[in-house]
RODO-2510 file (C-alpha; in nm, 4 decimals, decimal comma):
residues 218
     n   res          X          Y          Z
     1     m     0,6498     2,6191     1,4233
     2     q     0,6373     2,7490     1,0687
     3     t     0,5673     2,6092     0,8018
     4     l     0,6957     2,6209     0,4759
     5     q     0,6162     2,4165     0,1300
     6     v     0,9357     2,4320    -0,0690
     7     e     1,0518     2,3537    -0,4369
     8     i     1,4546     2,3801    -0,4675
     9     p     1,6014     2,3923    -0,8138
    10     v     1,8668     2,1003    -0,8542
    11     d     1,9979     1,9367    -1,1270
    12     y     1,7809     2,0813    -1,3974
    13     v     1,4746     1,9740    -1,2080
    14     t     1,2664     2,1060    -0,9194
    15     l     1,2445     1,9309    -0,5720
    16     g     0,9493     1,9842    -0,3313
    17     g     1,0074     1,9853     0,0655
    18     t     0,8422     2,0669     0,3017
    19     l     1,0678     2,3285     0,6003
    20     e     0,9452     2,3035     0,9912
    21     m     1,1027     2,5619     1,1984
    22     p     1,0261     2,5545     1,5692
    23     d     1,0839     2,9536     1,7456
    24     k     1,4394     2,9443     1,8266
    25     a     1,5475     2,6594     1,6524
    26     r     1,8890     2,5225     1,7857
    27     a     1,9631     2,3238     1,4552
    28     i     1,8339     2,1959     1,1340
    29     v     1,8386     1,8291     1,0062
    30     v     1,7568     1,7530     0,6385
    31     f     1,6741     1,3684     0,5641
    32     a     1,7879     1,2102     0,2684
    33     h     1,5007     0,9660     0,1878
    34     g     1,5402     0,6657    -0,0093
    35     s     1,4100     0,3129    -0,1652
    36     g     1,1378     0,4974    -0,3743
    37     s     1,0190     0,7066    -0,0467
    38     s     0,9230     1,1502    -0,0333
    39     r     0,8972     1,3605     0,1674
    40     f     0,5496     1,2136     0,3170
    41     s     0,7251     0,9048     0,4495
    42     p     0,5044     0,8633     0,7801
    43     r     0,8398     0,6912     0,9376
    44     n     1,0429     1,0122     0,8527
    45     r     0,8016     1,2587     0,9574
    46     q     0,7204     1,0470     1,3283
    47     v     1,1132     1,0901     1,3486
    48     a     1,1017     1,4725     1,2317
    49     a     0,7987     1,5303     1,4935
    50     g     0,9568     1,4165     1,7441
    51     l     1,2985     1,6381     1,6808
    52     h     1,0713     1,8976     1,6212
    53     g     1,0025     1,8895     2,0426
    54     a     1,3847     1,8894     2,0826
    55     g     1,3951     2,2128     1,9120
    56     f     1,5294     2,1438     1,5698
    57     a     1,3948     2,2537     1,2353
    58     t     1,3640     1,9700     0,9788
    59     l     1,3588     1,9506     0,5743
    60     l     1,2101     1,6688     0,4039
    61     f     1,2405     1,6876     0,0847
    62     d     1,2059     1,4416    -0,2467
    63     l     1,5101     1,3273    -0,3993
    64     l     1,3364     1,2343    -0,6811
    65     t     1,0787     1,3813    -0,8857
    66     a     0,7404     1,2293    -0,9717
    67     e     0,8203     1,0933    -1,2976
    68     e     1,1478     0,9520    -1,1683
    69     q     0,9421     0,7839    -0,8486
    70     r     0,6941     0,6395    -1,0992
    71     h     0,9958     0,4638    -1,3065
    72     d     1,1574     0,3794    -0,9954
    73     s     0,8524     0,1818    -0,8646
    74     v     0,8929    -0,0237    -1,1402
    75     d     1,2562    -0,1207    -1,1671
    76     a     1,4223     0,0453    -0,8965
    77     t     1,6549     0,2539    -1,1449
    78     y     1,7368     0,5933    -0,9387
    79     r     1,6970     0,4640    -0,5821
    80     f     2,0311     0,2752    -0,5895
    81     n     2,2174     0,5882    -0,7668
    82     i     2,4297     0,6824    -0,4967
    83     s     2,5900     0,9851    -0,7178
    84     l     2,2609     1,1159    -0,8480
    85     l     2,1342     1,1171    -0,4595
    86     a     2,4152     1,2982    -0,2973
    87     r     2,4548     1,5025    -0,5881
    88     r     2,0717     1,6557    -0,5255
    89     l     2,1308     1,6443    -0,1081
    90     a     2,4756     1,8098    -0,1695
    91     a     2,3234     2,0914    -0,4128
    92     t     1,9819     2,1467    -0,1543
    93     l     2,2270     2,1876     0,1701
    94     v     2,3783     2,4603    -0,0830
    95     w     2,0262     2,6056    -0,1373
    96     l     1,9916     2,6151     0,2559
    97     r     2,2799     2,8717     0,2983
    98     e     2,1211     3,0943     0,0835
    99     r     1,8145     3,1443     0,3073
   100     p     1,9011     3,4161     0,5746
   101     e     1,6862     3,2551     0,8466
   102     i     1,8420     2,8726     0,7972
   103     a     2,2366     3,0084     0,7141
   104     p     2,3231     3,0405     1,0896
   105     l     2,2160     2,6976     1,1865
   106     p     2,4240     2,3988     1,2281
   107     v     2,3120     2,1046     0,9382
   108     g     2,2424     1,7480     1,0297
   109     l     2,1476     1,4551     0,7780
   110     f     1,9069     1,1759     0,8653
   111     g     1,9327     0,8780     0,5985
   112     a     1,7266     0,6214     0,5321
   113     s     1,7701     0,3540     0,3275
   114     t     2,0311     0,4099     0,0393
   115     g     1,9475     0,7524     0,1132
   116     a     2,1769     0,7002     0,4503
   117     a     2,4507     0,6346     0,1652
   118     a     2,3406     0,9306    -0,0098
   119     a     2,3968     1,1438     0,3108
   120     l     2,7285     1,0138     0,3666
   121     v     2,8611     1,0738     0,0315
   122     a     2,7495     1,4595     0,0694
   123     a     2,8808     1,5138     0,3745
   124     a     3,2207     1,4015     0,3043
   125     q     3,2579     1,6617     0,0026
   126     t     3,1655     1,9369     0,2869
   127     d     3,2205     2,0908     0,5880
   128     s     2,9464     2,2637     0,6619
   129     v     2,7306     1,8509     0,7975
   130     g     2,7898     1,8952     1,1957
   131     a     2,6337     1,5204     1,2172
   132     i     2,4831     1,2128     1,0920
   133     v     2,1813     1,0335     1,1600
   134     s     2,1314     0,6641     0,9275
   135     r     1,8119     0,4722     1,0109
   136     g     1,8119     0,1009     0,8343
   137     g     2,0343     0,2617     0,6278
   138     r     2,2810     0,0766     0,3509
   139     p     2,6022     0,3052     0,4095
   140     d     2,8337     0,0138     0,2583
   141     l     2,6777     0,1725    -0,0172
   142     a     2,9083     0,5174    -0,0028
   143     r     3,1891     0,2945    -0,0779
   144     t     3,5244     0,5296    -0,1214
   145     a     3,3457     0,8116     0,0533
   146     l     3,3223     0,6555     0,4286
   147     a     3,6708     0,7415     0,4525
   148     s     3,6715     1,0949     0,3989
   149     v     3,3674     1,1561     0,6409
   150     t     3,4317     1,3653     0,8938
   151     a     3,0804     1,4782     1,0784
   152     p     3,0048     1,2507     1,3716
   153     t     2,7877     0,9727     1,2022
   154     l     2,5329     0,7747     1,3948
   155     l     2,4288     0,4197     1,2526
   156     i     2,0916     0,3059     1,4239
   157     v     2,0081    -0,0778     1,2945
   158     g     1,7189    -0,2603     1,3658
   159     g     1,8026    -0,6162     1,5972
   160     l     1,6389    -0,8122     1,3548
   161     d     1,7703    -0,7113     1,0589
   162     e     2,0800    -0,9255     1,0361
   163     e     2,1847    -0,8324     0,6956
   164     v     2,1784    -0,4703     0,7409
   165     i     2,4009    -0,4903     1,0420
   166     r     2,6832    -0,6870     0,8984
   167     l     2,6677    -0,3746     0,6567
   168     n     2,6803    -0,1505     0,8878
   169     r     2,9471    -0,3025     1,0558
   170     k     3,1352    -0,3484     0,7611
   171     a     3,0830     0,0262     0,6647
   172     a     3,2018     0,1699     1,0297
   173     a     3,5096    -0,0617     0,9632
   174     q     3,6036     0,2143     0,7132
   175     m     3,4868     0,5342     0,8672
   176     h     3,7689     0,7413     1,0826
   177     c     3,5368     0,9892     1,2192
   178     e     3,3910     0,9675     1,5720
   179     h     3,1023     0,6963     1,5092
   180     r     2,8452     0,4669     1,6407
   181     i     2,6279     0,1410     1,6107
   182     d     2,3140     0,1023     1,7668
   183     i     2,0976    -0,1995     1,7680
   184     v     1,7333    -0,1310     1,8345
   185     p     1,6198    -0,5118     1,9640
   186     g     1,3435    -0,6367     1,8321
   187     a     1,3564    -0,3759     1,4995
   188     t     1,2845    -0,5541     1,1529
   189     h     1,4548    -0,3088     0,8781
   190     l     1,1116    -0,0449     0,8649
   191     f     1,1332    -0,0470     1,2002
   192     e     0,7203    -0,0804     1,2411
   193     e     0,7127    -0,2957     1,5733
   194     p     0,6008    -0,1548     1,8762
   195     g     0,8007     0,1342     2,0390
   196     t     1,1157     0,0734     1,8280
   197     l     1,0943     0,4020     1,5858
   198     e     1,0502     0,5987     1,8877
   199     e     1,3964     0,4353     1,9885
   200     v     1,5107     0,5695     1,7299
   201     t     1,3834     0,8736     1,7670
   202     r     1,5572     0,8898     2,0898
   203     l     1,8726     0,8078     1,9695
   204     a     1,8702     1,0111     1,6938
   205     s     1,7614     1,3482     1,8849
   206     d     2,0557     1,2798     2,1616
   207     w     2,3046     1,2406     1,8992
   208     f     2,2183     1,5723     1,7152
   209     v     2,1766     1,7217     2,0195
   210     r     2,5463     1,6108     2,1404
   211     w     2,7248     1,7346     1,8465
   212     l     2,5251     2,0320     1,6964
   213     d     2,3808     2,2303     1,9966
   214     g     2,5723     2,5158     2,0624
   215     r     2,7685     2,5031     1,7126
   216     t     2,6993     2,8050     1,5004
   217     r     2,7598     2,7791     1,1121
   218     a     2,9750     3,0633     0,9727
***
């Protein structure tokens, strides 16, 4: 496993990231955090570790600078600015394509909370994304972009997260791509219950294997 701490120049700022590549990676999954999380999110790091075991490289990076995160912790200024988050994610995908060790790999996106909306908006603007997984996401915030998403999309929601289930179903009704909603029984929004995050990892890994394995990006 190769682990690199990277700096991504985006949007007149520099975002920190952690790029991890197992030997002979089959694809790369880029994580889009939400609700004030960063690349150090323990839940996303746990999912990433599971994906490494399945042969996927991962990029966990900060969608916000440290100063923006401080402001966001007070008034949530940035976490619901989906256009900003999506723009930075799209620019990061361009940055990845410029790295020769990454360029040939198929790309998947894993979005959590508002990061899921950013992933969908970014994916709607490019054909370089091969698959998307949302964990406890707010895909409804992608709004009109939903109809333009072509990448197969898996929406994972906790069974006890009733309002988010409703919002995911509302979003799914606007999607024309291959998509599915998987509900994890007994899980709340953060999937803190025993075994629930492991189930998220299994579902995500299976989805990415199904849609990314064997594809080579031009």
